[in-house]
C-alpha positions as CSV (number, residue, x, y, z in Angstrom):
1,M,24.7,-2.9,-6.7
2,Q,26.3,-0.5,-9.3
3,N,25.9,-3.2,-11.6
4,I,22.3,-4.1,-10.2
5,D,21.9,-0.6,-11.3
6,L,23.4,-0.3,-14.5
7,I,20.9,-3.1,-16.0
8,I,17.7,-1.6,-14.1
9,D,18.6,1.7,-16.2
10,K,19.2,-1.0,-19.2
11,I,16.0,-2.1,-19.0
12,M,14.5,0.4,-17.8
13,E,15.4,2.0,-21.2
14,V,14.2,-0.7,-23.5
15,R,10.5,-0.6,-20.8
16,A,9.7,3.5,-22.2
17,K,10.8,2.1,-26.1
18,N,8.4,-0.6,-25.7
19,N,5.7,1.6,-24.0
20,Q,5.6,3.6,-26.8
21,L,5.3,0.6,-29.3
22,W,2.4,-0.9,-27.3
23,M,1.0,2.8,-27.2
24,G,1.2,3.3,-31.1
25,L,-0.6,-1.0,-31.0
26,L,-3.4,-0.1,-29.3
27,R,-4.5,3.8,-31.1
28,I,-4.8,0.9,-34.7
29,A,-5.7,-0.5,-33.2
30,F,-8.5,0.9,-31.4
31,K,-9.3,2.5,-34.9
32,V,-9.5,-0.2,-36.7
33,S,-11.8,-2.4,-34.7
34,P,-12.2,-0.6,-31.7
35,E,-15.1,-3.0,-30.2
36,E,-13.0,-5.9,-30.4
37,S,-9.5,-3.7,-29.0
38,G,-11.9,-3.0,-25.9
39,V,-12.6,-6.5,-25.3
40,L,-9.6,-7.2,-25.1
41,L,-8.4,-4.3,-24.0
42,Q,-10.5,-5.2,-20.4
43,S,-9.4,-8.5,-20.9
44,I,-5.1,-7.6,-20.1
45,H,-6.6,-5.1,-17.2
46,D,-7.9,-8.6,-15.8
47,N,-5.2,-10.1,-15.6
48,D,-2.8,-7.1,-14.9
49,I,-5.5,-7.2,-11.7
50,E,-5.2,-10.6,-10.9
51,V,-0.8,-10.0,-11.3
52,S,-1.1,-7.4,-9.1
53,R,-3.1,-9.3,-6.8
54,L,-0.1,-12.2,-6.7
55,I,2.2,-9.7,-5.5
56,L,0.7,-9.1,-3.4
57,E,0.9,-12.5,-2.6
58,L,4.4,-13.7,-3.1
59,K,5.6,-9.6,-0.8
60,E,2.9,-11.4,2.5
61,T,5.8,-14.8,2.4
62,I,8.3,-12.1,2.9
63,I,8.5,-12.4,7.1
64,Y,10.7,-10.7,9.4
65,D,12.4,-12.2,12.1
66,D,13.4,-10.7,15.8
67,D,16.3,-9.2,14.8
68,G,14.6,-7.4,11.4
69,S,16.1,-9.7,9.3
70,K,13.7,-10.9,6.3
71,K,12.4,-14.7,5.5
72,V,10.8,-15.9,2.8
73,L,8.1,-18.4,4.1
């Protein structure tokens, strides 16, 4: 479990750096072409909503036995 935690910590560090880069790109995009950037950002948002819906659907595939153990349908 300790190895898993270390890997997750590393992923968090990389994602934090990547998020900063994305925000820089977003600033540039809105300065150069705000209308097109808004359209693209809305599409990204719509896709994020779909991903969230799929995650909930995936979560619903987990069932619990009488003993409390988890199973995936």
